[in-house]
C-alpha positions as CSV (number, residue, x, y, z in Angstrom):
1,M,-17.6,2.1,26.0
2,N,-20.9,2.5,24.3
3,H,-21.1,5.1,21.5
4,L,-24.9,5.2,21.2
5,S,-26.4,8.5,22.4
6,A,-29.9,9.6,23.4
7,N,-29.1,12.9,21.5
8,R,-29.0,11.1,18.1
9,N,-31.5,9.4,15.8
10,Y,-30.5,6.0,14.4
11,F,-31.8,4.4,11.2
12,V,-31.8,0.6,10.6
13,L,-31.7,0.2,6.8
14,T,-32.3,-3.3,5.5
15,Y,-31.5,-5.2,2.3
16,K,-34.3,-6.7,0.1
17,D,-33.9,-10.1,1.6
18,V,-34.7,-8.9,5.2
19,R,-38.4,-9.5,6.1
20,D,-40.3,-7.8,8.9
21,A,-43.9,-8.9,9.6
22,G,-46.3,-6.2,8.3
23,F,-43.8,-4.4,6.1
24,C,-45.5,-3.1,2.9
25,S,-48.9,-4.5,4.0
26,Q,-49.3,-2.5,7.3
27,F,-46.4,0.0,7.2
28,C,-43.5,1.2,5.1
29,G,-41.2,1.8,8.0
30,Y,-41.5,2.7,11.7
31,H,-39.8,4.7,14.4
32,S,-39.8,4.2,18.1
33,P,-37.9,5.1,21.3
34,S,-36.3,2.2,23.1
35,T,-35.0,1.8,26.6
36,G,-33.7,-1.7,26.0
37,I,-30.8,-0.8,23.7
38,V,-28.7,1.1,26.3
39,S,-29.5,0.8,30.0
40,G,-30.8,4.1,31.4
41,E,-31.0,5.8,28.0
42,V,-33.9,6.4,25.6
43,I,-32.5,5.6,22.1
44,K,-34.6,6.8,19.1
45,Y,-34.5,4.6,16.1
46,A,-36.3,4.0,12.8
47,M,-36.5,0.8,10.7
48,V,-36.6,1.5,7.0
49,G,-37.1,-1.6,4.9
50,E,-36.1,-2.1,1.3
51,S,-39.1,-0.6,-0.5
52,R,-38.6,-2.8,-3.6
53,Q,-39.6,-5.9,-1.7
54,G,-43.2,-5.6,-2.7
55,C,-44.3,-2.1,-1.5
56,E,-46.4,-0.1,-3.9
57,T,-43.9,2.6,-4.8
58,S,-46.6,4.9,-6.0
59,V,-48.0,5.0,-2.5
60,I,-44.5,5.9,-1.1
61,L,-43.4,8.3,-3.8
62,G,-46.7,9.9,-4.8
63,D,-47.9,10.9,-8.2
64,K,-44.6,12.2,-9.4
65,G,-42.9,8.8,-9.4
66,S,-39.2,8.2,-8.9
67,P,-37.2,11.4,-9.4
68,N,-33.9,9.4,-9.8
69,N,-35.4,6.6,-11.8
70,D,-34.7,4.2,-8.9
71,P,-37.9,3.5,-7.0
72,G,-36.2,1.4,-4.3
73,A,-33.7,4.1,-3.4
74,D,-36.1,6.9,-3.7
75,G,-38.7,5.0,-1.7
76,T,-36.2,4.3,1.1
77,T,-35.2,8.0,1.2
78,A,-38.9,9.1,1.3
79,I,-39.5,6.7,4.3
80,M,-36.4,8.0,6.1
81,W,-37.4,11.6,5.6
82,A,-41.0,10.9,6.9
83,S,-39.6,9.0,9.9
84,S,-37.1,11.8,10.8
85,R,-39.8,14.5,10.7
86,K,-41.9,12.6,13.2
87,R,-39.2,12.4,15.8
């Protein structure tokens, strides 16, 4: 039985040693629908990379910086929030 549902959003969170071509140079994360994950279903997902792997955190977090003094975690949260609002 498959527990994935088209009524949910899924986030793929990666560790700092995971590389995705274009991450931090072309995008900070991405979201997309997929029909290839579950046959006959459109599954919505977002990839959120570890923002400490070279991203300019000031671009992700803005002028206020890291509210929790953890730019990686705060950057990841900011990317997740932005991706979820675009769905």
